[in-house]
C-alpha positions in Angstrom: -0.1 0.1 0.2 2.8 2.6 0.8 4.2 1.5 -2.6 1.2 2.6 -4.3 0.6 5.8 -2.4 4.3 6.5 -3.4 3.9 6.1 -7.2 0.5 8.0 -7.1 2.4 11.0 -5.1 5.3 10.8 -7.9 2.3 11.1 -10.8 0.8 14.0 -9.1 4.1 15.7 -8.9 4.8 15.2 -12.5 1.5 16.6 -13.3 1.8 19.1 -10.9 5.1 20.2 -12.6 3.8 19.9 -16.1 0.6 22.1 -15.0 2.8 24.9 -13.7 4.4 25.1 -17.2 1.4 26.3 -18.6 1.1 29.3 -15.8 4.4 30.8 -18.1 6.0 31.6 -14.6 2.6 32.8 -13.0 2.2 35.3 -15.7 -1.0 34.0 -16.9 -3.8 34.5 -14.9 -6.3 31.3 -15.1 -3.5 28.8 -14.8 -2.2 30.3 -11.8 -5.7 30.7 -9.8 -6.2 27.2 -10.8 -3.0 26.3 -9.0 -3.7 28.4 -6.1 -7.5 27.1 -6.0 -6.7 23.5 -6.1 -4.9 23.7 -2.8 -8.0 25.5 -1.4 -10.7 23.1 -2.9 -9.2 19.8 -3.3 -6.8 20.1 -0.2 -8.9 21.5 2.2 -6.9 24.4 3.0 -7.9 27.5 4.4 -8.6 30.5 2.3 -6.3 32.8 4.4 -5.6 36.1 3.2 -1.9 34.9 2.8 -2.8 32.0 0.6 -4.5 34.0 -1.6 -2.0 36.5 -2.0 1.3 34.6 -2.2 0.7 33.5 -5.9 0.4 37.4 -6.7 3.6 38.1 -5.0 5.5 35.2 -6.9 3.9 36.6 -10.0 5.3 40.4 -8.8 8.7 38.9 -8.2 8.8 37.0 -11.6 7.8 40.3 -13.5 10.5 42.0 -11.7 13.0 39.4 -12.4 12.2 39.8 -16.6 12.6 43.8 -16.4 15.9 43.8 -14.3 17.4 41.2 -16.8 16.4 43.2 -19.9 18.5 45.9 -18.8 
């Protein structure tokens, strides 16, 4: 049973990594919202202010890195 759970966890990790590619560095709104909401809806995580604001901080950081690398 433990090996089965480990295999399922590995598959979820691969699927999550592929899904993150669609966010394009969290710059695309809908995939980013889907990623954040999956944790809240499917995993039963509380919809705290921190949990809802954190993806936008990642987006801001990604934008800042892109802007600083072009100069």
